[in-house]
Residue frames as a rotation matrix with the C-alpha (Angstrom) as fourth column:
MET 1
-0.920 0.332 -0.207 44.91
0.368 0.554 -0.747 147.46
-0.133 -0.764 -0.632 125.88
ASP 2
-0.437 0.792 -0.425 42.11
-0.402 -0.595 -0.695 149.92
-0.804 -0.133 0.579 125.15
TRP 3
-0.419 0.235 -0.877 41.72
-0.887 0.099 0.451 148.42
0.193 0.967 0.167 121.67
ILE 4
-0.869 0.065 -0.491 41.19
0.096 0.995 -0.037 144.95
0.486 -0.079 -0.870 123.16
ILE 5
-0.741 0.616 -0.266 38.58
0.307 -0.042 -0.951 146.25
-0.597 -0.786 -0.158 125.60
GLU 6
-0.322 0.626 -0.710 36.73
-0.690 -0.669 -0.277 148.14
-0.648 0.401 0.648 122.84
ASN 7
-0.055 0.226 -0.973 36.77
-0.937 0.325 0.128 145.16
0.345 0.918 0.194 120.43
LYS 8
-0.716 -0.297 0.632 36.42
-0.591 0.739 -0.323 142.25
-0.371 -0.604 -0.705 122.83
ASP 9
0.263 0.915 0.307 33.08
-0.511 0.402 -0.760 141.08
-0.819 0.043 0.573 121.36
TRP 10
0.876 0.105 -0.471 34.28
-0.478 0.337 -0.812 140.28
0.073 0.936 0.345 117.85
LEU 11
-0.113 -0.989 -0.090 37.80
-0.908 0.140 -0.394 139.35
0.403 0.037 -0.915 118.98
PHE 12
-0.704 -0.176 0.688 36.68
-0.576 0.707 -0.409 136.59
-0.415 -0.685 -0.599 121.34
SER 13
0.493 0.861 0.126 33.80
-0.543 0.417 -0.729 135.43
-0.680 0.291 0.673 119.15
GLY 14
0.451 -0.436 -0.779 36.47
-0.763 0.263 -0.590 134.36
0.462 0.860 -0.214 116.65
VAL 15
-0.673 -0.692 0.262 38.17
-0.717 0.522 -0.463 132.32
0.184 -0.499 -0.847 119.37
ALA 16
-0.191 0.698 0.690 34.86
-0.575 0.490 -0.655 130.65
-0.796 -0.522 0.307 120.19
ILE 17
0.824 0.439 -0.358 34.67
-0.532 0.387 -0.753 129.45
-0.192 0.811 0.552 116.59
ALA 18
0.192 -0.855 -0.481 38.36
-0.806 0.143 -0.574 128.57
0.560 0.498 -0.662 116.15
ILE 19
-0.504 -0.438 0.745 38.66
-0.827 0.492 -0.271 126.25
-0.248 -0.753 -0.610 119.17
PRO 20
0.306 0.638 0.706 35.89
-0.341 0.766 -0.544 123.78
-0.889 -0.075 0.453 118.18
ILE 21
0.894 -0.033 -0.447 37.15
-0.438 0.152 -0.886 123.72
0.097 0.988 0.122 114.57
ALA 22
-0.093 -0.995 -0.033 40.69
-0.905 0.098 -0.413 122.97
0.414 -0.009 -0.910 115.81
ILE 23
-0.349 0.029 0.937 39.41
-0.662 0.700 -0.269 120.13
-0.664 -0.713 -0.225 118.01
ILE 24
0.722 0.655 0.225 37.39
-0.255 0.554 -0.793 118.63
-0.644 0.514 0.567 115.14
GLY 25
0.660 -0.551 -0.510 40.43
-0.631 -0.038 -0.775 118.89
0.408 0.833 -0.373 112.85
TRP 26
-0.360 -0.814 0.457 42.60
-0.933 0.309 -0.184 117.16
0.009 -0.492 -0.870 115.43
PHE 27
0.031 0.458 0.888 40.13
-0.412 0.815 -0.406 114.25
-0.911 -0.354 0.214 115.71
ILE 28
0.926 0.333 -0.175 39.94
-0.275 0.280 -0.920 113.88
-0.257 0.900 0.351 111.94
SER 29
0.337 -0.876 -0.346 43.73
-0.805 -0.077 -0.589 113.89
0.489 0.477 -0.731 111.54
THR 30
-0.429 -0.500 0.753 44.21
-0.833 0.541 -0.115 111.22
-0.349 -0.677 -0.648 114.22
ARG 31
0.331 0.625 0.707 41.76
-0.194 0.778 -0.598 108.91
-0.924 0.060 0.379 112.43
GLY 32
0.450 -0.159 -0.879 43.66
-0.870 -0.300 -0.391 109.28
-0.201 0.941 -0.273 109.13
ASN 33
0.679 -0.230 -0.697 45.77
-0.302 0.778 -0.551 106.74
0.669 0.585 0.458 107.31
LYS 34
0.335 -0.594 0.732 47.61
-0.825 0.190 0.532 104.45
-0.455 -0.782 -0.426 109.64
GLN 35
0.343 -0.313 -0.886 50.01
-0.615 0.638 -0.463 101.98
0.710 0.704 0.026 108.13
VAL 36
0.517 -0.143 0.844 50.60
-0.691 0.512 0.510 98.78
-0.505 -0.847 0.166 110.03
GLN 37
0.233 -0.534 -0.813 53.37
-0.715 0.472 -0.516 96.38
0.659 0.701 -0.271 109.16
LYS 38
0.588 -0.063 0.807 53.81
-0.610 0.621 0.493 92.92
-0.532 -0.781 0.327 110.61
GLY 39
0.280 -0.552 -0.785 56.61
-0.737 0.400 -0.544 90.54
0.615 0.732 -0.295 109.75
GLY 40
0.973 0.068 -0.219 57.82
0.050 0.870 0.491 87.18
0.224 -0.489 0.843 110.82
LYS 41
0.587 -0.808 0.060 61.18
-0.046 0.041 0.998 86.13
-0.809 -0.588 -0.013 112.15
ASN 42
-0.407 -0.892 0.198 64.16
0.283 0.083 0.956 86.86
-0.869 0.445 0.219 109.83
SER 43
0.285 0.557 0.780 61.94
0.940 -0.002 -0.342 88.65
-0.188 0.831 -0.524 107.29
THR 44
-0.869 -0.477 -0.132 62.63
0.417 -0.849 0.326 91.79
-0.267 0.228 0.936 105.30
ASN 45
0.161 0.987 -0.012 59.67
0.909 -0.153 -0.388 94.17
-0.385 0.052 -0.922 105.26
ILE 46
-0.922 -0.334 0.197 59.25
0.386 -0.828 0.405 97.21
0.028 0.450 0.893 103.02
GLN 47
0.081 0.953 -0.291 56.46
0.868 -0.211 -0.450 99.67
-0.490 -0.216 -0.844 103.71
VAL 48
-0.876 -0.340 0.341 55.75
0.479 -0.694 0.538 102.38
0.054 0.635 0.771 101.16
GLY 49
-0.276 0.792 -0.545 53.26
0.349 -0.446 -0.824 105.22
-0.896 -0.418 -0.154 101.44
GLY 50
0.295 0.341 -0.893 53.35
-0.663 -0.599 -0.448 106.05
-0.688 0.724 0.050 97.71
SER 51
0.891 -0.023 -0.453 55.00
-0.382 0.501 -0.777 104.64
0.245 0.865 0.438 94.60
LEU 52
0.422 -0.773 0.474 57.87
-0.206 0.427 0.880 102.15
-0.883 -0.469 0.021 94.75
ASN 53
0.790 -0.260 -0.555 60.45
-0.576 -0.005 -0.817 102.07
0.209 0.966 -0.154 91.96
ILE 54
0.413 -0.680 0.606 62.86
-0.149 0.606 0.781 99.14
-0.898 -0.413 0.149 91.79
GLY 55
-0.330 -0.674 0.661 65.47
0.550 0.432 0.715 98.94
-0.767 0.600 0.228 89.04
GLY 56
-0.932 -0.067 -0.355 64.01
-0.189 -0.747 0.637 101.83
-0.308 0.661 0.684 87.07
LYS 57
-0.628 0.772 -0.100 60.62
0.292 0.352 0.889 100.10
0.721 0.529 -0.447 86.67
LYS 58
-0.496 0.581 0.645 57.47
-0.838 -0.514 -0.181 101.23
0.226 -0.631 0.742 88.35
ASP 59
-0.855 0.020 -0.519 56.56
0.034 0.999 -0.017 98.01
0.518 -0.032 -0.855 90.14
VAL 60
-0.322 0.728 -0.606 54.04
0.946 0.277 -0.170 98.98
0.044 -0.628 -0.777 92.79
GLU 61
-0.658 0.135 0.741 51.72
0.070 -0.969 0.239 101.93
0.750 0.209 0.628 92.96
């Protein structure tokens, strides 16, 4: 407890920097890649976030 009281200035100045950076990072991550898939009635939909291999061939990248 004494250590916290003696070092409160630099300890809490780090928190004052970390909180805004965490909030900015959260906003950036929520705006990231969002995949949306729409399909009609009786349709088969495949959504891939990377490469798709069908039958040993690299068909879609």
